[in-house]
N, C-alpha and C positions, 0 to 999 in steps of 0.2 A: 416717488413712492406712492403706492395706493393702499388704502386700508380697506380690507374686504370683511364682510360679515361671515363669521365661521359657518353659520347655518347655510348660507348660499354656496359655500364650498363643500357642503356635505359633511361638516365637522360638528361634533357635539361632545360634551364631557362624558356622556354615556358610553362612548366608544373607547374611552381611555381607562387603563388599569389604575388601580388605587395608588400604586407605588410612584408613578410619575406625577400624579396630582399631589402626593405627599411632599415630593421634592420641590415642586413649584410653589406650593403654599408656604413651606418653611422659609424659602428664600424671600418670598414676597413679604411675609410677616416680619422678617429681619430688616426690611427696608430696601431691598434690592429689586432690580428688574429681573424677571425670569420668563423665558419662553421655551416652548418645545420647538425644535428645529430639526431639519434634515430629513432622512428617509422615513421617519415615522409619520410626519405630516404629509409627505408626498404619497405614501402608500394608502393612507386613509382617504385622501382625495381621489385616488384611482380605484377605490373599492377593494383594496388588498388588505391582508392581515399582517401588520408590521411585526417583525421579530423582536424589536426593542425600540426604545425611545431615548433620545438624547436631549439634554437641556443646555441652554446658554444663558449667561447672566453677566451683569456688570460687576459682580463680586470677584475679587481675585481668588486664586486657589487657596491662599492662606485664610481669607475671610470665609470661604465656603467651609473650610476645615473648622473654623470657630463656630459656624452655625450647626454643623452636624456632629462635631466632636469625634468620637471613636468610630462612628459610622462612615467616616470619610478617610480616604487615603489618596495622597497626592502622588502622581506618577509622571514619568516623562522628563526628558531634559530638553530635547529639541522643541517639543511642543507640550508644555506643562498642562496637565489636566487633573481634575478631581473625580475620583470614583466614589460615589455615594451608594451605600447599601441600604435598601429598604426591604426588610425581611430577607428573603432569599434572592431578591432581584437586585441587579446592579444598574445604576444610571450614571452615564458619563456626563459630567457637567464641565463645560468649557467657558472660558472668560472671553468677552468681546476682544477681538484682535485688531490691532492697528498696523499700518505699514511699518516695517522696521526702520528705525532712525538711521541705523548704519547697517547696510546689507551684509549679512554673514553668509556667504554662499561658497560653493565649491567652484572648481575651474569650469565645470559645465553649466553653472547657474543654479544648482540645487540649493535650496535654503537649508542651512545647517542649524540655525537657531532662530526661534520664532516665539518670543515671549514678551511682546510689546502689547500692553493693554490699551483699549480704545473704546469707541462708541459703537452703537449698533449699526450706524451707517457705514463706519469703517469696516466693521466685521463682515457685513454683507459683501463688500468688494473683495474680501479675502477668500470667499468660498469658491469652490470649483465649478459646479454646475448650477444653472438657474433653477432647476427643479428642486434643488436641495437648499435653496436660499429663501424659504418662506418661514416666517416667525409666527408661531401660533400661541396666543395667550388664552388659555381655556376659560379662566375666570371672567375675563372681560369679553370673551366671545368674538375676538378679532384676529385677523391674519394680516401681517405686514408683508407686502410684496414690493420689493425695490426694483425689480427688473422684468416685470410682466411675465413672471414665471407661470402664471395661470394660463397664459396663451400657449406656452410650450407644452404644458400638460394636455391641453385640449388638442393640440396638433401632433402630440406624441413625437416631439423633437428633442434630441439631446444636444444642448448648447452650453459651451463653456463661457464663463464670465471673463471678459478681457481677451487678450491676444493668445490664441491656442499655443503658439510656439513658446511664448514666455511661460505660460501655465504648465506646460509639459516639462520645461527646463527647471522650473521651481520644484516640481515633484514628479519625476517620471512615472511613479505608480499611478498617476492619473490616467495613463494610457490603459492600464489594466482595468481601472474603474470605468472608463468609457465603454469598453467591450462588455464588462459585467452588467452595467445598467442597460445597455442596448439589448443584450440578450434576455435579461430578466424582465424588463418592462416591454419588450418588443417595440422599442423606439427606433426611429431613424437617426443617424448621426448627421449633425449639421455639416454643410459643405466646407466651411472654413476649417473644420477639424480634419476632414478627410484629406485636405490639401497638404497638411503638415504631418499627417500620420504616415511617415515613410519608414522603410527599413533602417535608414540612417538615424532617424529619431529614436527608434526602439533600442539602439545601442546604448542609450542613456541608462537603460535598466541595469547595465553591468555595474553602475555605480551604487546601486541599491544593495543594502545588506541582504545576504542570502537568508537570514532569519526572517526579515520582513517579507521577502518574496515568498517564503514558505507560507506565511500567514495569509498573504493575498491569494496564493494558489488554493488554500483551503476554502476561502470564500467562493472561488470559482466552482469548486467541487460540490459545495453544500448549498448553493443558491436554488437548486431545483430545476435549472435549465442548462445543465452541463452539456447535453447533446447538442444544444443550439450554439453554445459559445465555442466549442472545440474547433469547428471550421473557421470561425472568426480569428482564433489564435494563429491559425496557419496563414490565412489571407493577409493579416496585418503583420506577419513576421514576428509575432510575440512568442510563438512556440519555441524557436531556437534560443530565446533568452531565458526561458523557464526550465527546459528539459534538456539535459545533456545526453548525447548518444542515443536519442530516440528519433527515429525517422519522422519527419513532418508529414505523416499520413495517418488516416484514421482507419485502422483495420476493423474487420468484422467483430473481433474480440473486444476492442476498445469501444466500439459503437454500442455493442450489447451491454457492456458494463456501464456506460454512461446512461443509457436508457433505464437500466435496472436501478441505478442510483437515483435518478429523477423520480421514478415511480415510488420508490421507498419513501422519499421525502414528501411526496404529494399525499400519501396515505398516512403520514405521521410516524413512520418507523424511523428508528435511529440508524445512523450510518457511521462508519469509521472512515474518515478521509484517507487514511493510510492505505485502505483497500484499493482505491483507484490508483495510487502510486504503485502498488504491487502489479496492477494490470498494465500500466504504462511501461514499467521496467522489466516485464516478463521476457520480451524478446531479447533485449541486451543480456539478460541473465542467462538465457539458454545459449546464446552465442559464446558467452564467457565460459560456461560449463563445457561446451564442446572444445574450446581452446585448451582447457586443462586436461580433459580426457584424452585428447590427442597427444599430450605429453606423457601419458601413462600414469597419471595420478588417479588414485582410488576415487570412485564415484562420489562417496559421501564427502570426502575432503575437497573434491573439485567443486561440489555445490556450495560448500561453506565458503571457500575462497572466492568463488564467482560472486556470491551475494555481497561479500565485503567490498569487492572491487567496484561493482555496479553502484552501490550506495555511496561509496566514497567519491566516485566520479560525479554523481548527481549533486553531491554537497557543494560542488563548485558553482551551482546555480541556486538551488534551494536546500538549505540545511534541514534535513528531516530529524526531528528529535529522536533520542535514543530509544524511547519506548515504542515509537512508531517504526523505527528500523527493526526492532526485535519482532514486532507484529508481522512486518512484511516478510522477513526471512522465515518465520514459522509457517506462514501461509505457503510459501514456496516449498518448504520441506514437507509439508503435509501432502503435496501433490504426489510425491514418490510413495508415501505410506498408504495413500488411498488407492493408488493404482494397482498395487500388488500386496494387499495386506495378508498376513498370516491368519489362517482361520481362527486360531485361539486368541488373536489380538483384535478381532473385529469389534467385539462388544466394548472393549476398553477404548478403542479409537472413536467410537460413536459418542463417548462421554468426554472426549478430550476438550480442553478449553478452546482450542483453535479449530475444532472439527467443523463448526458451522461456517466459519470464514473459508476454510480450506475446501469444504464441499461446494459452497457457492462459486468459488473460483473454478473448481473442476467442472461443474455443470455449465458454467458460462463458456469454458473452453470447448466443451463437447457440442454445445448448441451453436458455436461459431464455426463448426466444421473441423475441429482438431481431432483427427482420427487416432492420435496416439493415446487418447483416453481409454480406448478399447471398450467403450460402453459402460465404464464404471461409474460415471456420473449418474446415469439412469438407474444403475443397480443400487447405489447408495440412496438415491431419492426414494425408491420403492422400499428399501430396507427400513427407513425411518417410520413408515406408515404401518409396518407389520406388527402383529401381536408377538408375544414371547415365543410361542410354539412355531409360528411362521418364520420368525427370525432363525430359530434353530434349524429348521428345514432348509432355509435359504443358505445358511452357512455350510450345512452338509453338502448341498448341491454344488455350492461354490468350491468346496474342497475337492469333490470328485472331478469337476471340470478342470481345476488347477492341476491335479495329478495327471489327468489325461493329456493336458497340454504339455506337461513336462515330459511324459513318455514319448509324445510325438516329436518333441524337439530333440530328445536323445536319439530317436530312430533316424531323424533327418540328418543328424550330425555324423552318423556312421559312414565312413568313406571306404569303398571297396578297394582292396589292394590291386595295384596294376601289375605286379610281378609276383612270381612264386616265392614265398618266404622259405628260407632254409632254416630248419630246426637245428639249434646249436645244443650239443650235449653238455650238460652242466659239468663243472669240474668235480664236484662232490655229489655223490648220489646219497640221498637220505631216504631211509625206509620210513614209510608212514607208520605212526604208532598204532599198535594193535589194541583192541579192547580186551577186557578181562575174560570175556566169554571165548574169544578166539584163542587166547593163550591156554585156557583150560581144555579146549577141544584138541589142541595140538598135543598136550600132555597125555590125553587118553588114547591117542593113536598108537598102534604097535610099532616098536622100533624096527627100522629097516635093517636088512642084513648087512653085515660089514662088507663094504666094497673093497676091491683090490685095485691098487693103482700101479701100473707098470711104468718103470722109469729106467731106461737103458738096460732092459733085460732083467732087472731085479724087481721083485714084487714088494710093494710097500702097502702094508695094511692101513685101513682108515684110522686105526687107533695108534698109528705111529706118532711118536713125540713131535715130529716136525709138523704134523697136521693138527696136533692138539694145542698149538700156540694160541694163547688168548689174544683176542682182537683188542688192540689198544684204542680206546675211545678218543677220537680227535676233537680238539677244541676248534669249533667252526669259526670262532672269532679270529683265529690265527690264519685262516685260509683266505687267500687272495683270489677273489672271483674276477674273471676277465683277464685281459693281457697285463703282464707285469713289465716293469722297466728292465 
């Protein structure tokens, strides 16, 4: 072990937020050892801005609870931790771990229970990567380095503590963490890790809970280097363990979505990790829609059932929460509504809760070369920047073009007859109803002279009783049109 001066490592209390100092000071005041450890220390030494800070102490979770009272909540069964709230911030406080007295592992070697308390020297050996095993005491101004991690940081090398095979078997999620840190920090992976990082080893991820794998996938999506880590997931055969029914290839659509996600994170904008799941599952969704449409199912019902099928299949790898599933399906449904909106619904669509996500999705499709969008992504993009009068004119123009397109489609659908049609005389002839003016005109006309009808040599006048028979009005409902049995 070597003790380094914090100032020589580029560390000072001025870089630390007040909430982590509050936790360290409270534990120290209660008579316990307390250090900042993990990614927070690593990122500060690399000149990065840490997202959060974790603390480690020799106090058990129950003792941490006594120190912070209602501000503390103990979580976890396999790995018991204390969550301490300082204002709106959350600090994860772990207790020094020791090697388990009796190993409780699965058949593949994964640790199932790990709540054995120990010393700081034992705790260091239990950590995964050397760069995450430096202990920083801000009030004393020292950094404890047990494994020459400072050299790995200078050389930008990602190295596991201990035997890589054993460490991966203890917790297969470390394979995901390896790729995440390599992509985020732009570090090279140590050769001994590459030797054991095989497709057979990645099969161990099947033993991990789909809920935990979903959490790990969110970390991949939100770290700000998604476009860099996606090829690594394919190269190390992790892709097949995370995503069901998604071809291990990065399409233009997926690549653009990854770049867009990274750019939003870099400028400080918020992102919804479920959006990238909607991008990844878009192709399987379309294929499933086509399957139901070929069966003759109505389009709206086909889309609804296809969405359920694709998300249910993905749940065999990563279980997406219900609220995220709802978001994904709404984004997919917005694609149909944005492609051919009714003119009177355009204004309401632009204020829909999922309009922004649906529009971003549509525009990414269009920029990726998807011609089925028919240029509507660009149209909606321009529409949002218009004034009220310009929007009304744009809607009117859109309505005219829509009507013109419909007329063209109807004209194209007319099929010329190949044979001469035979006109069939109807069984019942109905006279068209006459208007009141026509009836009054007929009454004003002079009566025609009585005509004589000759029948067998005998003359029958037009006023003969046989010709004066009243016409019986027939009930057309009783008339059978067409051939009868």
